[in-house]
C-alpha positions in Angstrom: -67.9 72.9 50.9 -68.7 70.2 48.4 -70.7 68.2 51.0 -72.8 71.3 51.8 -73.6 71.9 48.2 -74.5 68.2 47.8 -76.8 68.3 50.8 -78.5 71.4 49.5 -79.0 69.8 46.0 -80.4 66.7 47.7 -82.8 68.8 49.8 -84.0 70.7 46.7 -84.5 67.4 44.8 -86.5 66.1 47.7 -88.7 69.2 47.8 -89.2 68.9 44.0 -90.4 65.3 44.4 -92.7 66.2 47.2 -94.2 69.0 45.1 -94.8 66.7 42.1 -96.4 64.0 44.3 -98.6 66.6 46.0 -99.8 68.0 42.7 -100.6 64.5 41.4 -102.6 63.6 44.5 -104.4 67.0 44.3 -105.4 66.5 40.7 -106.4 62.9 41.3 -108.8 63.6 44.2 -109.9 67.2 43.7 -109.0 68.5 40.3 -110.7 65.8 38.2 -114.1 67.1 39.2 -113.6 70.6 37.8 -110.5 70.4 35.6 -110.8 68.8 32.2 -107.6 68.0 30.3 -107.7 68.0 26.5 -105.2 65.5 25.1 -103.7 66.4 21.8 -103.8 63.8 19.1 -100.7 61.6 18.9 -100.8 59.4 15.8 -98.6 56.7 17.3 -101.1 55.9 20.1 -104.0 56.0 17.7 -102.4 53.6 15.3 -101.1 51.5 18.2 -104.7 50.9 19.5 -105.9 50.1 16.0 -103.1 47.6 15.4 -103.7 45.9 18.7 -107.3 45.2 17.7 -106.2 44.0 14.3 -103.6 41.7 15.8 -106.1 40.1 18.2 -108.7 39.7 15.4 -106.1 38.1 13.1 -104.7 35.7 15.7 -101.3 37.4 15.7 -99.0 38.3 18.5 -97.8 41.6 20.0 -94.2 42.1 21.0 -93.4 44.6 23.8 -89.7 45.4 24.4 -88.9 47.2 27.6 -85.2 48.0 27.1 -82.3 47.9 29.5 -83.3 50.6 32.0 -82.6 49.8 35.7 -85.2 50.8 38.3 -82.4 52.1 40.5 -81.5 54.8 37.9 -83.2 57.5 35.9 -83.8 55.3 32.8 -86.1 53.1 35.0 -88.9 55.7 34.4 -89.1 54.8 30.7 -89.3 51.1 31.6 -92.2 51.8 33.9 -94.1 53.4 31.0 -93.3 50.3 29.1 -94.9 48.2 31.8 -98.1 50.3 31.5 -98.2 49.5 27.8 -97.6 45.8 28.4 -100.6 45.8 30.8 -102.8 47.3 28.1 -101.6 44.9 25.5 -102.3 41.9 27.8 -105.8 43.2 28.5 -106.6 43.7 24.8 -105.3 40.3 24.0 -106.8 38.5 26.9 -109.3 36.6 24.6 -106.7 35.8 22.0 -104.8 32.5 21.6 -101.6 34.5 21.1 -100.7 36.4 24.3 -98.2 39.3 24.0 -94.4 38.6 24.2 -92.1 40.8 26.3 -88.3 41.1 26.0 -86.1 42.8 28.5 -82.5 43.7 29.1 -82.6 44.0 32.8 -83.3 41.3 35.4 -85.5 43.4 37.7 -87.6 44.7 34.7 -88.0 41.1 33.6 -89.5 40.1 37.0 -91.7 43.2 37.0 -92.9 42.3 33.5 -93.9 38.8 34.6 -95.6 40.3 37.7 -97.5 42.8 35.5 -98.8 40.0 33.2 -99.8 37.8 36.1 -101.6 40.6 37.9 -103.4 41.6 34.7 -104.6 38.0 34.0 -105.6 37.7 37.7 -107.7 40.9 37.5 -109.4 39.5 34.4 -110.1 36.1 36.2 -108.0 34.4 33.5 -104.8 33.6 35.5 -104.6 30.1 34.0 -103.6 31.8 30.7 -100.5 33.3 32.3 -97.3 31.8 30.9 -94.1 33.2 32.5 -92.1 32.1 29.4 -93.7 34.9 27.4 -91.4 37.3 29.2 -87.7 36.8 28.2 -84.5 38.3 29.5 -82.6 38.4 26.2 -79.3 39.9 27.3 -77.6 42.1 29.8 -75.5 44.1 27.4 -76.8 46.3 24.5 -75.7 44.0 21.7 -76.7 40.8 23.6 -80.1 42.2 24.3 -80.7 43.2 20.7 -79.4 39.8 19.4 -81.6 37.9 21.8 -84.8 40.0 21.0 -84.5 39.7 17.2 -85.6 36.0 17.0 -88.8 36.9 18.9 -89.6 39.5 16.1 -89.0 36.9 13.4 -90.2 33.6 14.9 -93.2 34.4 17.1 -95.9 35.4 14.6 -95.5 39.0 15.6 -97.3 41.7 13.6 -96.7 44.7 15.9 -93.6 45.7 17.9 -93.7 48.2 20.7 -90.4 49.5 22.0 -91.0 51.4 25.3 -88.0 51.8 27.6 -84.4 52.7 27.8 -82.4 51.9 24.6 -79.2 52.9 23.0 -78.3 52.9 19.3 -78.7 49.1 19.3 -82.4 49.9 18.8 -81.5 50.2 15.1 -81.0 46.4 14.9 -84.5 45.8 16.4 -86.3 48.3 14.1 -84.5 46.7 11.1 -85.7 43.3 12.1 -89.2 44.6 12.4 -89.0 46.1 8.9 -87.7 42.8 7.5 -90.5 40.9 9.0 -93.0 43.6 7.8 -94.4 44.3 11.2 -95.4 47.7 12.6 -93.0 49.4 14.9 -94.1 51.9 17.6 -91.2 53.1 19.6 -90.3 55.6 22.3 -87.3 56.0 24.6 -85.6 58.5 27.0 -82.2 58.3 25.2 -81.5 61.2 22.8 -79.3 59.2 20.4 -81.9 56.4 20.3 -84.7 58.9 19.6 -82.8 60.1 16.6 -82.5 56.5 15.3 -86.2 55.8 16.0 -87.3 59.0 14.2 -85.6 57.7 11.0 -86.3 53.9 11.3 -89.6 53.3 13.2 -93.1 53.5 11.7 -94.5 55.6 14.6 -91.9 57.2 16.8 -92.8 58.7 20.2 -90.9 61.9 20.5 -89.6 63.4 23.7 -92.0 63.0 26.6 -94.7 61.4 24.6 -93.6 58.0 26.0 -94.4 59.1 29.5 -98.0 60.1 28.5 -98.8 56.5 27.4 -100.9 55.8 30.5 -103.1 58.8 30.0 -103.6 58.1 26.3 -104.3 54.4 26.8 -106.8 55.0 29.6 -105.1 53.3 32.5 -106.5 55.5 35.2 -106.8 59.0 36.7 -103.3 59.0 38.1 -101.8 59.2 34.7 -104.0 62.0 33.6 -103.2 63.8 36.9 -99.5 63.4 36.1 -100.0 65.3 32.9 -101.6 68.1 34.8 -98.7 68.1 37.2 -96.2 68.3 34.3 -97.9 71.3 32.9 -97.9 73.1 36.3 -94.2 72.3 36.8 -93.3 73.5 33.3 -94.9 76.9 34.0 -93.2 77.1 37.4 -89.8 76.4 35.8 -90.4 79.0 33.1 -91.3 81.5 35.8 -88.2 80.7 37.8 -86.0 81.1 34.7 -87.6 84.5 33.8 -87.3 85.7 37.4 -83.7 84.7 37.6 -82.9 86.5 34.3 -84.5 89.7 35.6 -82.7 89.5 38.9 -79.4 88.9 37.0 -80.0 92.0 34.8 -80.8 94.1 37.9 -77.6 93.0 39.5 -79.3 91.4 42.5 -78.0 88.0 41.6 -74.2 87.5 41.1 
């Protein structure tokens, strides 16, 4: 019985993924010609873009921390949003003498971060500026990761810290280090407990799903805007299913 339920759950999850991918491709190739999305103002992204420009003009450095999320688990989604932010930071700082620094708490994310920077510089025809040591694996446990990332905040001429990935409550140590060094902190995560910490300690917290909208707000491509359209459609579908289920329950059709 348990195996049957597990198979049904896996099948429904597979259908859900296919639905999401189908909607994204539809909005990418067809919807963008007739459907215009209006993005609400998120102060964190507006201030982030301003601080990136100021850091480049002032010869300062950006620090992007991508957390401890593994690409094999659900937290990996937050880290992929962090990779998008890292790409935008590298493009903005491509003419600066201070390339962005990245700290990670997972080996695979570290390799992907290096690949992201290398691909970004290659696309800008400045691959000679790529330095793999600007991406650091600072620790594989929560406290080791935080302890290894703190020196980067203090010692690398950092003016802006962007935390985008999976974190736990150890994020409080990083935001405190940013406050002590008087650098701006923009932060978002998928962990509820870490979100509570960031709301109280960061300068510009990204709440809830705002982290996953980073690509659309930073202008990385039509696929990110299409994903926001997909999320809106899926939300309405889930609301409709919940209301329909409640009605069927009241009518006694569902047990």
